[in-house]
C-alpha positions as CSV (number, residue, x, y, z in Angstrom):
1,M,-1.4,6.3,-9.8
2,T,-0.3,8.0,-13.0
3,V,-3.4,10.1,-13.3
4,A,-2.9,11.2,-9.6
5,A,0.6,12.3,-10.5
6,F,-0.6,14.3,-13.5
7,L,-3.2,16.0,-11.2
8,S,-0.7,16.7,-8.5
9,S,1.8,18.1,-11.1
10,A,-0.9,20.3,-12.7
11,L,-1.9,21.7,-9.3
12,F,1.7,22.4,-8.3
13,V,2.4,24.2,-11.6
14,G,-0.8,26.1,-11.3
15,A,0.0,27.2,-7.8
16,S,3.5,28.3,-8.9
17,A,2.0,30.3,-11.8
18,A,-0.6,31.9,-9.5
19,W,2.1,33.0,-7.1
20,H,4.0,34.7,-9.9
21,L,0.8,36.3,-11.2
22,L,-0.1,37.6,-7.8
23,R,3.4,39.0,-7.3
24,G,2.9,41.1,-10.5
25,N,4.8,39.0,-13.1
26,Q,2.4,39.2,-16.0
27,S,4.7,37.7,-18.6
28,P,3.0,35.7,-21.4
29,A,5.0,32.6,-20.3
30,I,3.5,32.7,-16.8
31,R,0.0,33.3,-18.1
32,K,0.4,30.4,-20.5
33,M,1.7,28.2,-17.7
34,F,-1.3,29.1,-15.5
35,S,-3.7,28.4,-18.4
36,M,-2.2,25.0,-19.2
37,A,-2.2,24.0,-15.5
38,L,-5.9,24.9,-15.2
39,W,-6.9,23.0,-18.4
40,M,-4.9,20.0,-17.3
41,T,-6.6,20.0,-13.9
42,L,-10.0,20.4,-15.5
43,L,-9.4,17.4,-17.7
44,V,-7.7,15.1,-15.2
45,A,-9.7,15.7,-12.0
46,P,-12.9,14.0,-13.2
47,V,-10.9,11.1,-14.6
48,Q,-9.2,10.7,-11.2
49,A,-12.6,10.7,-9.5
50,L,-13.9,8.0,-11.8
51,I,-10.8,5.8,-11.3
52,G,-11.2,6.2,-7.5
53,D,-14.9,5.3,-7.7
54,M,-14.1,2.2,-9.8
55,H,-11.4,1.1,-7.4
56,G,-13.8,1.5,-4.4
57,L,-16.5,-0.5,-6.1
58,N,-14.0,-3.2,-7.0
59,T,-12.8,-3.4,-3.4
60,L,-16.5,-3.5,-2.2
61,K,-17.1,-6.5,-4.5
62,H,-14.0,-8.5,-3.7
63,Q,-13.1,-7.3,-0.1
64,P,-16.2,-6.2,1.7
65,A,-14.5,-6.5,5.1
66,K,-11.9,-4.0,4.1
67,I,-14.6,-1.5,3.1
68,A,-16.4,-2.1,6.5
69,A,-13.1,-1.4,8.3
70,I,-12.5,1.8,6.2
71,E,-16.0,3.0,7.1
72,G,-15.5,2.2,10.8
73,H,-18.0,-0.6,11.2
74,W,-17.2,-3.3,13.7
75,E,-20.0,-5.6,12.6
76,N,-22.5,-5.6,9.8
77,P,-25.8,-7.3,10.8
78,P,-27.6,-8.7,7.7
79,G,-30.8,-7.0,6.7
80,E,-30.1,-3.8,8.6
81,A,-29.4,-0.4,6.9
82,T,-25.9,0.6,7.8
83,P,-25.2,4.2,8.6
84,L,-22.4,6.2,7.0
85,L,-19.9,7.0,9.8
86,L,-18.4,10.4,9.0
87,F,-16.0,10.5,11.9
88,G,-15.6,9.0,15.4
89,W,-13.2,7.7,18.0
90,P,-12.5,4.0,17.7
91,D,-12.6,2.0,21.0
92,M,-10.5,-1.1,20.4
93,A,-11.3,-2.7,23.8
94,Q,-15.1,-2.6,23.3
95,E,-14.9,-2.9,19.5
96,R,-17.1,0.1,18.7
97,T,-16.8,3.7,17.5
98,R,-17.5,6.3,20.2
99,Y,-18.7,9.8,19.5
100,G,-19.5,9.0,15.9
101,L,-21.4,11.3,13.6
102,E,-23.6,9.1,11.4
103,I,-25.9,9.5,8.4
104,P,-28.5,6.7,8.6
105,A,-28.7,4.1,5.8
106,L,-26.0,5.6,3.6
107,A,-23.0,3.3,3.9
108,A,-21.7,1.0,1.2
């Protein structure tokens, strides 16, 4: 959560500095602000991606039903390759996902 806050702050500061630079304010303080925001984003974004991946793998290990629900799978037959469901329309009555776009054998 803290790393995500750092990343969000860096992106906000960078956007603010970019706006000032595009409006013609070329002061050294604004240029330094933009540079610091970009370096912070460059350092923190990969860390946030790693933390998110570790969290997802932990959830897959300890709560596989939650991952199946997140991915939109109603049931998971053993021994079958499960497709990655990119998007679709959930049908609660029939317990299936309609109009889904799937990539075969790519789900967690």
